[in-house]
C-alpha positions in Angstrom: 60.6 17.8 -15.5 57.4 19.1 -17.1 54.8 20.9 -14.7 51.8 18.9 -14.7 48.6 20.5 -15.9 46.5 20.1 -12.8 49.0 22.4 -10.9 50.1 24.8 -13.7 48.1 27.7 -12.5 49.3 27.1 -8.9 53.0 27.1 -10.3 52.4 30.3 -12.4 51.0 32.1 -9.2 54.0 30.9 -7.2 56.3 31.9 -10.0 54.7 35.4 -10.2 54.8 35.9 -6.4 58.4 35.0 -5.9 59.4 37.2 -8.7 62.2 35.0 -9.9 61.0 34.6 -13.4 60.5 31.1 -14.6 61.4 28.6 -11.9 60.3 25.7 -13.9 64.0 24.5 -14.3 64.1 23.9 -10.5 60.6 21.9 -10.6 61.2 18.4 -9.4 57.7 16.8 -8.8 54.2 17.4 -7.7 53.2 14.8 -5.2 51.1 13.7 -1.9 52.6 12.0 1.0 51.9 8.3 1.8 49.6 5.8 -0.1 46.4 6.7 1.5 44.0 9.8 1.5 43.6 10.2 5.3 47.5 10.3 6.0 48.3 12.2 2.8 46.1 15.0 3.7 47.3 14.9 7.5 50.8 15.1 6.3 50.1 17.8 4.1 48.5 19.9 7.0 51.7 19.0 9.2 53.8 20.6 6.6 51.7 23.7 6.3 51.7 24.0 10.3 55.5 23.8 10.2 55.6 20.6 12.0 56.9 18.3 9.3 60.1 19.6 7.9 61.4 16.4 6.4 60.3 13.3 4.4 62.0 9.9 3.5 61.6 7.9 0.3 63.1 4.6 -0.8 65.8 5.2 -3.2 64.6 2.3 -5.0 61.3 4.3 -5.7 63.3 7.3 -7.0 65.3 5.0 -9.3 62.0 3.3 -10.7 60.5 6.8 -11.2 61.4 8.9 -14.5 63.4 11.2 -12.2 65.9 8.4 -11.5 67.3 10.0 -8.3 66.0 11.9 -5.2 65.9 15.8 -5.4 69.0 17.9 -5.1 69.2 20.8 -2.8 67.4 23.8 -4.4 64.9 21.5 -6.1 61.3 22.6 -5.8 58.3 20.3 -5.3 54.7 21.1 -4.9 52.9 19.3 -2.2 49.3 18.2 -2.7 46.4 16.6 -1.0 45.4 13.3 -2.0 43.1 14.7 -4.4 45.8 16.6 -6.3 44.9 20.0 -4.9 48.3 21.9 -4.5 48.9 23.1 -0.9 52.6 24.6 -1.1 55.8 24.3 -2.8 58.8 23.2 -0.8 62.6 23.7 -1.6 64.8 20.9 -0.8 67.7 21.7 1.6 69.4 18.6 2.1 69.2 14.8 1.1 71.2 12.2 2.8 70.8 8.3 1.8 71.3 6.1 4.5 70.4 2.6 5.3 66.8 2.3 6.9 68.5 1.2 10.2 70.7 4.2 10.4 67.9 7.0 10.0 68.5 9.3 13.1 66.4 10.2 16.0 66.9 13.9 14.9 65.7 13.1 11.5 62.5 11.3 12.6 61.8 14.3 14.8 62.1 16.5 11.9 59.4 14.5 10.0 57.0 15.5 12.6 54.9 12.5 12.4 53.2 10.8 15.5 55.0 11.4 18.6 57.9 12.2 16.7 60.0 9.6 18.3 62.4 7.2 16.2 60.4 4.2 17.4 57.3 5.5 15.7 59.3 6.5 12.6 60.5 3.2 12.4 57.2 1.5 12.8 55.2 3.4 10.2 58.0 3.7 7.8 58.8 0.0 8.0 55.1 -0.5 7.2 55.1 2.1 4.2 58.2 1.0 2.8 57.1 -2.6 2.9 54.0 -1.8 0.7 56.3 0.2 -1.5 58.9 -2.7 -1.8 56.1 -5.0 -2.8 55.0 -2.6 -5.6 58.6 -2.6 -6.8 59.3 -6.2 -6.6 61.8 -5.8 -3.8 62.4 -7.3 -0.3 62.3 -4.8 2.7 65.4 -5.1 4.8 67.1 -2.9 7.6 69.7 -1.9 5.0 67.4 -0.6 2.3 68.6 2.8 1.1 66.4 5.8 2.3 66.5 9.2 0.9 66.1 11.5 3.9 65.1 15.0 2.7 65.1 18.0 4.7 63.0 20.9 3.2 61.4 24.3 3.8 58.2 25.9 2.6 58.7 28.8 0.6 54.9 29.3 -0.9 51.5 28.4 0.2 48.3 28.2 -1.7 46.1 31.0 -0.9 43.4 29.9 1.7 
């Protein structure tokens, strides 16, 4: 993947600080969470606070994007605010693809959203995945494949 121009300086600062030379071969994507500004910015803050340590995406969304597949362990992604401002670099630790109905309470808690419950996770993700399915021309179902990614923050933007 190519480093987007709007995060190139941030990526260069990250690469210089970690001192591992060019990390661009591990770059997966630059992204914001969710599909609205308030939620995207709130979720980025939860990541910075160490509350949100996982994220979930429809496998179908990855398949329709240029990457074709979810990130693999060791992949590096830049989390941005809604406006594209980079806030941190995360490293993918693990990705498990499971049907929506099989996402665990443990994973929902790691996502750190709302009250951290599986019931909350299912409610907000069903709504989000429903909107995503509409964009993709798919029908949401309890068996739709969800990529459950665990990650850690390895670099933060300078405050």
